[in-house]
C-alpha positions in Angstrom: 0.2 0.1 0.1 2.8 2.7 1.0 4.4 2.5 -2.6 1.3 2.9 -4.2 0.7 5.5 -2.2 4.3 6.6 -3.3 4.2 6.4 -6.8 1.1 8.5 -7.7 2.3 11.0 -5.0 5.3 10.8 -7.7 3.3 10.8 -10.6 0.8 13.8 -8.7 4.3 15.7 -8.0 5.5 15.2 -11.4 2.4 16.8 -12.8 2.6 19.8 -10.6 6.2 20.7 -11.4 5.0 20.3 -15.5 2.4 23.1 -14.2 4.1 24.6 -12.4 6.9 25.1 -15.3 3.7 25.4 -18.1 2.6 28.7 -16.6 6.1 30.1 -15.8 6.9 29.9 -19.9 3.7 31.1 -20.5 3.8 34.7 -18.0 7.9 35.0 -19.0 6.2 35.1 -23.0 3.4 37.2 -22.5 4.8 41.1 -21.5 2.3 43.1 -18.6 0.7 45.8 -20.7 1.1 49.4 -19.0 -3.2 49.9 -18.2 -5.8 48.0 -18.3 -9.6 48.5 -18.6 -11.4 45.8 -16.3 -14.4 44.9 -18.1 -17.8 43.6 -16.8 -18.5 40.0 -17.4 -22.0 39.5 -17.9 -22.6 42.7 -20.1 -19.1 44.1 -21.0 -19.1 47.0 -19.6 -16.3 48.9 -18.8 -16.2 48.4 -14.7 -12.3 50.8 -13.5 -9.3 51.4 -14.8 -6.4 49.9 -13.7 -2.5 49.8 -14.0 -1.0 46.6 -15.7 -0.2 44.9 -13.2 -2.8 45.4 -10.9 -4.1 42.1 -9.2 -7.5 43.3 -8.6 -8.6 43.4 -12.1 -10.9 41.1 -13.2 -10.0 38.1 -15.8 -11.9 40.1 -18.2 -10.0 42.8 -19.6 -8.3 45.7 -22.3 -5.3 46.2 -22.5 -5.0 50.1 -23.6 -2.7 52.7 -24.2 -1.3 56.0 -21.7 -3.4 58.0 -24.0 -6.6 55.4 -23.7 -6.4 55.2 -19.7 -5.9 59.1 -20.1 -9.7 59.6 -22.0 -10.9 57.0 -20.1 -11.3 58.2 -16.6 -11.2 61.8 -18.0 -13.6 62.4 -20.9 -15.4 58.7 -20.9 -15.7 59.1 -16.9 -14.6 55.5 -15.7 -14.0 55.0 -12.6 -9.9 54.9 -11.3 -8.9 51.4 -9.4 -8.8 52.6 -5.4 -6.0 50.1 -4.8 -3.5 50.7 -7.9 -4.1 54.1 -7.9 -4.0 55.0 -12.3 -5.5 58.3 -12.4 -2.2 59.3 -9.6 -0.4 57.5 -11.9 -1.1 59.5 -14.8 -1.3 62.5 -13.2 -4.8 63.5 -13.6 -6.3 65.5 -9.8 -9.8 66.4 -10.0 
């Protein structure tokens, strides 16, 4: 019984290591955008503007450039993430 469990534990450890390696390679290949527009999961409407590496941004997102982020925050009136504060990073004051 110990041998059987040890065999399965070794298989699980190998698979976990493979998945971690694959994820690390994928993250390394994908560049981090400067600015992100978070989108509503149900409607696709904008929810908030984030700095590119903000961990609070949801999974549905769209990359935007600096001018686009400024426009979204000032002209379109989209809210800024209260955690990463893209408005502060863009030097936008009320």
